[in-house]
SEVEX-857968 format. One record per residue: residue in three letters; x, y, z of N, C-alpha, C in turn. Coordinates in steps of 0.05 Angstrom, whole numbers, plus 5000, padded with zeros to 4 digits. Layout:
residues N
alaXYZXYZXYZ;...
This chain:
residues 305
met501749765000500050005000501850255000;glu500550484998502050734995503850785019;asn502850735044504550785067507050605067;glu506750365056509050185053511050305034;arg510150415011511950534992513450775004;val511950945019513151175031515251095051;leu514750895067516750815087519150695073;met518750535052520950405039522750615025;ala521450825015522951035001524551205021;ser523951185046525351345066526651175088;gln527750955080528850765099531050895116;lys532351095105534551215120533651445137;ser531051505138530051725154530251665183;thr530451875199530651835228528251685239;thr525851745229523351615239523451315234;val524251235210524350945203526450805220;arg528750935223530850815240529950775268;leu528450975279527450945306525350715308;tyr523650695288521750475287523250205287;arg525250185271526749935269528049855295;val529250055308530449995334528349925354;gly526150075354523950015373522749745369;phe522249665344521049405339522949175345;arg525449215341527349005348527548965378;leu527549185393527449155422524849035431;gly522649135420520049025427519648735422;glu520848635400520748355393521948185416;leu523948295429525348145450523948165477;val522948395484521948435511519048505514;ala517748605492514948685494513548655467;pro513248405457512048365431509048455430;gly507748435453504948525454504648825449;leu506348975463506349265459507149335430;ser509149195420509949245392507749185372;ala506248965378504048895361501849105360;arg501349235382499349445382500249685365;leu502749745367503849965350503749885320;ala504549635314504549545287501749545275;thr499749465292496949465283496049755276;asp496749945293496050215287497350315262;leu499850245257501250325233499950205208;trp499049955210497849815188495349965178;phe493750055196491250195188491650495182;arg494050595187494550885184494950945154;leu493651155145493951245118496451415114;pro497451425089499651615084498751895084;pro500552095083499652375082497652415059;pro495552585064493452615044494552745018;arg493352664996494052774971492553044967;pro493753234952492253474946489953414928;ala487853574931485453534914486153584885;gly484953414868485253444839482753564826;glu482853594800480553704786478553494779;val476053574778473853394769472253544748;pro470753404731469153544711467153734723;pro466453944710464354124721461653994721;gly459854104737457154014737456453784756;gly458453694772457853484791456153584814;thr454353404823452553474846453653344871;pro454153504892455153384917453053214931;phe453953014945452152854961453552764987;glu451952685006453052585031451252355040;val452452135047451051905059452551835085;his451451645100452751565125453251265125;ala455651195131456450915134457250865163;gln455650705177456150655206456450925221;arg454651105215454351365228456551565221;his458151505201460251695192459651785164;ala460052045159459352175134461252085112;val460152005090461651945065460752145044;arg462552285032461852495013462952444985;gly461552544966462352514938460852694920;leu461052624894459652774872458452574853;tyr456352664839455252494818454552664794;trp454552544771453952674745452052494729;gly450352614713448752474694446352324705;arg445052184686442752024692443051754679;gly441551554689441751294678442851094697;pro443550854687444650644705447250744719;ala447450674744449650784760452250634756;val454450784753457150674753458650804777;tyr459650634794461150724818464150704813;leu465550924819468450934816469650934844;val471350744849472450694876475450724876;his476450924891479350974892480750774911;gly483350794912484950604928485850734954;trp487550584968488650664994490350914991;gly489651115007491151365007490451544983;gly488451464967487751614943485451804948;arg484351904926482052084927480152014904;ala477652084908475752034887476552164860;asp477752404861478352544837480452404820;gln481952214831483852064815482551914792;leu479951854794478451714774476751894756;ala477352154757475652354744475752324713;ala477852204702477952184673475752004662;phe474651834679472551654669469751774669;val469452014682466852124686465452204660;glu466652384645465352484621464752274600;pro466652084594465951874574463551704583;leu463451634609461251464618458651614619;val458651874627456252034626455252064597;ser457052114579456252134551455051874540;ala455851654552454751394544452151334557;gly451051514573448451474585448351374613;his450551414628450651314655450651534676;arg449651474699450151644723452751554735;val454651734738457251664749457651774777;val458351604795458551674823461351644834;leu462451864843465151864856464751914886;phe466351784903466251844931469051804944;asp469551954965471951914981471451705002;gly473351515005473051315026473451435054;pro472751285075473151385102475951485107;ser476151715120478751845127480251935102;his478951935079480152035054478652285045;gly480152465032478852685019476952835037;asp474452865027472453025041470752865060;ser471152605061469552435079470552435107;glu468852375126469552365154471152105160;pro472652105182473851855191471751645198;gly472451395197470751185205471251105234;ala470550865241470850775269473750755278;leu475550735260478450715267479650985273;gly478151195269479151465277480551615254;pro481251865259482452035238485051905228;gly485451925201487851835189488151535187;ser486051385193486251085192483650985180;thr483750745168481350615158482150325151;ser480150175140480649895132479049835107;ala479549605095478049515072475149475079;ile474549375103471849335112470349605112;glu471549815124470350075124469850185096;phe471750135079471450215051469050075038;gly468849815043466649665032463949765042;arg463849825068461349935080460650205068;ala462750365062462250625050461050595022;leu462150405006461050344980458150254982;asp457550085002454849995007452950225012;ala453850415028452050645035451550815010;val453650854994453351014969451450864950;ala451750604947450050454929447150454938;ala446750454965444050464975442650724967;arg444250934963443151194955442451194925;phe444251084908443951114879443050864865;gly442850644879441750404867443750204856;arg442749984846444349764836446349864815;ala448649744816450849834798450549704771;ser450649864750451149754723454049664722;ala455849804735458649724736459949864760;val462149734769463849854789466649864777;val467950094778470750124769472450174793;ala474149994801475650014826478650004822;his480050164836483050184833484350074858;ser486349904855488149824876486649694900;met486949804924485549694947482449724944;gly481549914927478749934922477649674910;ala479249514896478349264886477749074909;val479349074930478748904953476148984966;ala475849244970473349344983470949274966;thr471149284940468949224922468148924924;leu470148754923469548464925468448394953;leu469348534974468148495000465148564999;ser464548794986461748874984460048674969;leu461248554948459848344933459548094949;lys461648024964461547774980459347785001;tyr459048005014457248025037454448125028;gly454048155002451448234992450748524997;trp452748685002452248975006451849104979;leu452748974958452749104931452248884910;ala450848964889450548794865451348954841;thr452648824822453548964798453348774774;glu452948894750452848744726455648704714;arg457348894718460148874707462048984728;leu464548894724466648974744469149044729;val470349264736472949344725474949374748;leu477149234747479149254768481749374755;leu482549604765484949734755487249704775;ala489349564766491649504783490749404810;pro489149184811488049094836490149004856;met489749054881491448944902490548654907;ser492348474904491548184904491748054931;arg493748124947494147994973495048204994;leu493248265012494048455033496348345050;ser496448075053498647965069501348025057;thr501548035031504048105018504948395025;his502948575025503648855033504248875062;arg502848715079503548705107506448615111;asp507248415097509948315100512048525091;ala511448665069513348875060513549105079;leu511249195090511249415109512749335134;phe512249095144513449005169516448955165;ser517248865142520148835136521549115136;ala520249315125521349585124521649695152;leu519849615170519849725198521449545217;gly522349315208523849135226522048985245;val519548935238517748785256518448495255;gly518848375278519648095279517347895279;pro517947635278515847435276513947415300;arg515047445325513247435348511247665347;thr512247905341510548135339508448105316;thr509347995294507547955271505247765278;arg505847545292503747355299501647495317;arg502547655336500747795354499148005338;thr500548135320499248345303496948225287;asp497447985276495347865260492847805277;arg493247735302490947685319489447955325;leu491048165329489748425334488348525309;leu489548485286488148565261485448425258;glu485448165263482948015261480948115281;arg481848175305480048265326478848535318;arg480448705306479448975300477548985276;val477948815256476148825233474348585230;gly474748385247472948155247473647935228;his475947955215476747755195479847725195;pro480847485191483747455187484647585161;ile487147665160488147815137488047645112;glu488147375114488147205090485447225076;glu483347295090480647315077480447545059;phe482447725059482347955041483847905015;asp484947665011486247604986484247604964;leu484947714941483047734919482147464909;ala483947264909483147004899481046874917;arg481446904943479446794962476846934960;leu476847194958474347354955472947274929;gly474547254908473247184882471946914883;ala473046724898471846454899469246454914;glu468746664929466246684946464246874935;val464646964910462847154897461747044872;asp459247084866458147004840459547154818;pro460747014799462247154778460547334761;val461647564753460447744734462547814713;pro461847894689463847974670465748184681;thr468248134678470248294691472548364672;leu473448614673475748714659477848784679;val480248684676482548754693484548904676;val485449134685487449294671489749334690;his492149254682494449254700496949314684;asp498649494694501149564681503449374688;arg504949294669507149114674509349244691;asp509449504692511449644707510449744734;asp508149644743506949724768508749634791;arg509649824808511349764831509849744857;met507249794855505649784880504049524882;thr502949434860501449184860502449014837;pro503248764841504548604820502748524797;his503648574773502148494749501748194748;ala503748044757503647754756501247644771;ala500447774793498247684809495647704793;ser495347914777492947934760492947724739;glu495247654728495347434708494347174720;leu495047124745494046874758491146894764;trp490247124773487447154782485447114759;val486047214736484147194714483846914704;glu485646734711485446454703483146314717;ser482346414740480246294756477646464757;trp477446664741475246844742474446914713;pro471946964707471147034680472047314673;ala474647354670475647624667477547634643;arg477747874631479747924610481848104622;leu484348044618486548204627487648374604;val487748634608489148814590491548914604;ser493848874592496448954604497449204590;thr498349404606499549644594502449644601;glu503849824588506749854593507450144596;gly509050204617510050474621508150664635;leu505950564646504050744659504150724690;gly505250504700505550474729502850454743;his502750524768500350474785498350704783;gln499250954778497451184779496751294751;arg498651314733498151424707496151254691;leu495951004699493950824687491150954688;leu490551104709487951224713487351454695;arg489351564682489051794664489551734635;asp490451504629491251434602488751424583;pro488751564561486451564543485651294533;gly487651124527487050854518485650684539;val486550714564485350564585482450664589;val482050924589479351034592477450934571;arg478350934545476650834524475950544527;thr477950384534477550094537475550034560;val475950174582474050144605471250234597;thr471050464584468450564576467050364557;asp468450254537467250064519466249814534;phe467849724553467049484568464549544586;val464549774599462349834617459749874601;thr459950004578457550054562456649814546;gly458349614544457649374529457949404499;arg459149634490459549664461461249444450;ser463249374466465049154458466249054484;ala465148834495466048734521468948654520;ala470048594497472848504495474548714480;ala473448954478474849154462477549224474;val479549244457482149334466483149534445;his483849764454485149964436488149934438;arg489449884416492249824417493950074418;gly492850304415494350554419494650614448;asp495950834454496250924481497450724500;ala499350574490500950384506499350144515;leu497050084503495449854512496349604497;arg496449394511496949134498495248924512;ala493748774496492048564508493748324516;ala493348224540494647974548493147744535;thr494547534531493347304517492247104537;gly492847144563491946944583489046964589;
């Protein structure tokens, strides 16, 4: 996740060095205390992104998920398409999809997840959230605007979306996953390695994580979630150069799901969301003009798997 990348990019910072010393000491003498700190860090978001631009004419809305305000914008009329950002992101990161989908006859709904953007913190408090809270926020938004014609979800937003489908909070006719996060446990391992969290602390942390969200971390793996959800036509778009979420994981996932994988090159984890070729391909899939449409311009390449 983004906080993992930030920490890894600053391994030589004083803060990270102090964390590493503290976790090594805690592993020896106080793994329980270290586990509580590691749990808090796992749920903590990176520094907020500055607000980006969105198309004019959006109507603000507010709904409540577990008594906490979730805010966003919507455009257009017609079948609803929900755009779900990722961990540490903002709704406006998906703004490039708004006008094409509205022009195609859809109502397009953007929202900020709990503790993101303009939305209030959830139960975990300011600056923190979880995939479960994200899923509940999507549920509250869908309750306002109705059944989804499609959901377009980026990164950790893919996990939140599949959680919503698994628990019946949401129904959709089509699904688009952009650079989906496939295994939260992999990101947990990378973050804890950067911080010097030892095995005793990690075992205790996993128990605390489960206690806090009600599920073990393994249940958030995309493959497991997919196996527990009724399949719908799905498009996965993932860049081969993505350093945040591995492209190889999407290659494996589409083998067990009725999905088409479109691989891009040179776009990474974020520019994927603004690439004109990606936007056209997603729009064609969502509108059903060509469920398997692939535009070979704009750095797009269809995977054969």
